N, C-alpha and C positions, 0 to 999 in steps of 0.2 A: 644054529643060526645060519641063515643064508642071505646074501645080498644080491639084488638084481638091479642092473642099470637100465634095463628096458622092460617096460610093462608087458610086452608080448611074451618075453622069456618067462616072466613070473606067472602069467596066465597059463602058459603051457606046462609049467611045473605043477601048478595047483591041481590039475585034473588027476594027478597020480598020488595025491595026498589023501589019507583017510582020517586025518585028525578031526576030532569032534569039537574041540575048544581051542581058540587061539587068542593071542594078544596081538593087536595090530599097532605097530610102531611106525609113525610117520615122521621122517626128518624133513623139515621144510626146505632144506637145500636140494631135495629131490626135484623141486619145481624150478630150479635154475636151468637155463639152457647153456649159456656160456658162464663159466665160473673160473676166474683167474687162479683161485686156490687149487684148482684141479689141473692147472696148465692149459685152460681153455679160454683163449682170448685175453684182452686186457681190461675188460669191464664186465660186470654182471649183466646178464639178460635173463628173462623169466618167461615161463609158460604163460599164456593168456589165461584170464579168469575162466573163459569158456572151456579151454582145454583142461584145466584143473578140474572143473565141474564134470566134464565128460569122463575123465579118468576115474573120478570118485562116484560116478552114477551107480545107484543101486540096481540098475537094469543091465549093467555090463557084467562080463564074466568075473572080473576081479572082485568087485564089491558084492555081487550076489553070493559068491562063494564065502566071502569074509563074513557078511551079515548073518549067514546061517550058523556060523561057528563062534562069533565074537563074544568074548567074555571080558575084554578090556581093551582100551585104546590109550595110547600115549602119543603125544605130539612134542617132538624136540624142536624148539624154535631155531636153534643153530644160527644166531644172528651174524657171527663172524663169517659163516659160510654162505650167508644169504646177501651179503653186501651191507650189513648193518642192521641195527634194531628196527629202523623204519621199514625196511623191506621185509624183514622177518615178521613184523607185526601185520603188515599188509597181507602177506601170505596166510598168516594165522587167521586174520579176519575173513578171508575167503573160505577157509575150512570151517570156521566157527559158524558162519551164515549158512554154509552148505549142510552141516550136520545137525545143528541145534536150533530149537525155537522155544522161548526166545533165546537169543544168543547168550553165550556164557557171560556171567557177570553183568547181565542186562539191567538197565534201569527200569525196564518194563514190568518188573516184578519186585515185590517187596522181599520175597524170600527166594532168590534165584536158585538156591541149592535144591529146593523142593519143586520148583516149577519148570526148570529147563529140561526139555525132553528131546529125544532123537526125532529128527524130521522124518526119516525113512521108516 
């Protein structure tokens, strides 16, 4: 297991990996800029929705590499580390709308377990 604080460090690391299958674990606190729990500032601040979507774009180095090998995805909400459940849910909503259609647990479908699909 490796942890990366910077996306460019992760992308540089990826080109040397020959893994064929991966599980992608996203911790929502990754999308915080200032995080008092990490000794950064006195209040939480967050990446913009556009920056999050750009980071997760299937056209970028990171997600292109991941999609070719993806066999599972986990999303850790991390409410304490995101400034509370409200902010954690807001970040989850951005990822949900970015990755899935209809969104997870959507009212747009009678049987969302069978109808929710990857957008990419």
